[in-house]
Structure formats: C-alpha cells, structure tokens
C-alpha positions as CSV (number, residue, x, y, z in Angstrom):
1,X,0.0,0.0,0.0
2,X,2.8,2.4,0.9
3,X,4.5,1.6,-2.4
4,X,1.4,2.4,-4.4
5,X,1.0,5.7,-2.5
6,X,4.6,6.6,-3.2
7,X,4.2,5.7,-6.9
8,X,1.2,7.9,-7.2
9,X,2.9,10.8,-5.4
10,X,5.9,10.5,-7.7
11,X,3.7,10.6,-10.8
12,X,1.8,13.6,-9.6
13,X,5.1,15.4,-8.8
14,X,6.5,14.6,-12.3
15,X,3.3,15.9,-13.9
16,X,3.3,19.1,-12.0
17,X,7.0,19.6,-12.8
18,X,6.4,19.0,-16.5
19,X,3.5,21.5,-16.6
20,X,5.6,24.1,-14.8
21,X,8.5,23.4,-17.2
22,X,6.3,24.1,-20.2
23,X,5.4,27.5,-18.8
24,X,9.1,28.3,-17.9
25,X,10.6,27.0,-21.1
26,X,8.3,29.0,-23.3
27,X,8.1,32.1,-21.1
28,X,10.9,33.8,-23.1
29,X,8.9,33.3,-26.4
30,X,5.7,34.6,-24.8
31,X,7.5,37.6,-23.3
32,X,9.0,38.4,-26.7
33,X,5.6,38.3,-28.3
34,X,4.2,40.6,-25.7
35,X,7.1,43.0,-26.1
36,X,6.3,43.3,-29.8
37,X,2.7,44.1,-29.0
38,X,3.7,47.2,-27.0
39,X,2.4,50.5,-28.4
40,X,5.9,51.7,-29.2
41,X,6.7,48.5,-31.0
42,X,3.4,48.0,-32.9
43,X,1.5,51.0,-34.2
44,X,-2.1,50.1,-35.0
45,X,-4.2,52.5,-36.9
46,X,-7.9,53.2,-36.5
47,X,-10.1,54.2,-33.7
48,X,-10.2,50.8,-32.1
49,X,-6.4,50.4,-31.9
50,X,-6.4,50.0,-28.1
51,X,-9.2,47.4,-28.2
52,X,-7.3,45.5,-30.9
53,X,-4.1,45.5,-28.8
54,X,-6.0,44.3,-25.7
55,X,-7.5,41.5,-27.8
56,X,-4.2,40.4,-29.1
57,X,-2.6,40.4,-25.6
58,X,-5.6,38.4,-24.3
59,X,-5.0,35.7,-26.9
60,X,-1.3,35.5,-25.9
61,X,-2.2,35.4,-22.2
62,X,-4.8,32.7,-22.8
63,X,-2.3,30.6,-24.8
64,X,0.3,30.9,-22.0
65,X,-2.3,30.1,-19.3
66,X,-3.5,27.0,-21.2
67,X,0.1,25.9,-21.7
68,X,0.8,26.3,-18.0
69,X,-2.0,23.8,-17.2
70,X,-0.8,21.3,-19.7
71,X,-3.4,22.1,-22.5
72,X,-0.8,22.5,-25.2
73,X,-3.1,21.8,-28.2
74,X,-5.5,24.5,-26.9
75,X,-2.6,26.9,-26.4
76,X,-1.4,26.3,-30.0
77,X,-5.0,26.9,-31.2
78,X,-5.0,30.3,-29.4
79,X,-1.7,31.2,-31.1
80,X,-3.3,30.2,-34.4
81,X,-6.2,32.6,-33.6
82,X,-3.7,35.3,-32.8
83,X,-2.0,34.8,-36.2
84,X,-5.4,35.0,-38.0
85,X,-6.1,38.3,-36.3
86,X,-2.6,39.6,-37.3
87,X,-3.4,38.6,-40.9
88,X,-6.7,40.5,-40.7
89,X,-5.1,43.6,-39.3
90,X,-2.4,43.5,-42.0
91,X,-4.9,42.9,-44.8
92,X,-6.9,45.9,-43.6
93,X,-3.8,48.1,-43.6
94,X,-4.0,48.6,-39.9
95,X,-0.5,47.3,-39.1
96,X,2.6,47.2,-41.3
97,X,3.8,44.1,-43.2
98,X,7.0,44.2,-41.1
99,X,5.1,44.2,-37.8
100,X,2.8,41.4,-39.1
101,X,5.8,39.3,-40.1
102,X,7.5,39.9,-36.7
103,X,4.4,38.9,-34.8
104,X,3.8,35.8,-36.9
105,X,7.4,34.8,-36.4
106,X,7.0,35.3,-32.6
107,X,3.8,33.3,-32.5
108,X,5.5,30.5,-34.5
109,X,8.4,30.5,-32.1
110,X,6.0,30.1,-29.2
111,X,4.1,27.3,-31.0
112,X,7.3,25.4,-31.7
113,X,8.4,25.8,-28.1
114,X,5.1,24.5,-26.8
115,X,5.2,21.5,-29.2
116,X,8.8,20.7,-28.4
117,X,8.1,20.9,-24.7
118,X,5.0,18.7,-25.1
119,X,7.1,16.2,-27.1
120,X,9.8,16.1,-24.5
121,X,7.3,15.6,-21.7
122,X,5.7,12.7,-23.7
123,X,9.1,11.1,-24.2
124,X,9.9,11.6,-20.5
125,X,6.5,10.0,-19.5
126,X,7.2,7.0,-21.7
127,X,10.7,6.4,-20.3
C-alpha cells in the first residue's frame, strides 16, 4: 500500500513539474511576443487600436495560461487565432507588413516551443 501511494505521489510530482516546465521553457517566447505588441513596437491605426491590442494580448495570455496547465493543443490553437487576427489587421492596412511578419514569427516560435516541450514531456513520461 505504501509503495502504491509513493508511486502515485511521484507521478503527480512529475506531472506538476512537467507542466511548470512548459510555462518556464516558453516564457521567453511569450514575453518576446508581448514586447512586440507594446504600443511603441506595434503601431495600430484606426479608432479601435487600443481594443485590438488588448484582444491580441488576451490571446497571448490565454495561450500561455493554457500551456501552463498542460493544455498544449488548446494553447497552440490560441496562437493560431492570434495569427489569423494579425493577418486580418495587416490585410486591412492597420499594421505594417513588417510588424505582421515579426508577430507571426514570434507566434510561430511560441508554438514550436510548446510543441517541443510537449514532445519532451511525452518522451519523459514513456521512459
């Protein structure tokens, strides 16, 4: 009975550690993405520029929060939604092509980080 309890505790600790690792590992990428959304880094034209920026930041925050609780595929979907929004803003001429390219690159880097982290956790769980 004690052995079973210890096994369960070790599995729970490993899972919590892996989830925390996903957040820590990709924190750099998410912070870079947020930095490029700052008003001085990303001029958005139009009367709803502040609302657009808040919406973009919410997508990034949601993605990072989902990743931190181990919902990597949902986090990746949020980053996909972010990219769609960037594409829409660029197509409408509300952000520059250079800004759009930078943000897409940042979102891709975050996505790759999440997928790599998930893959390494899966390999670790199998071993």
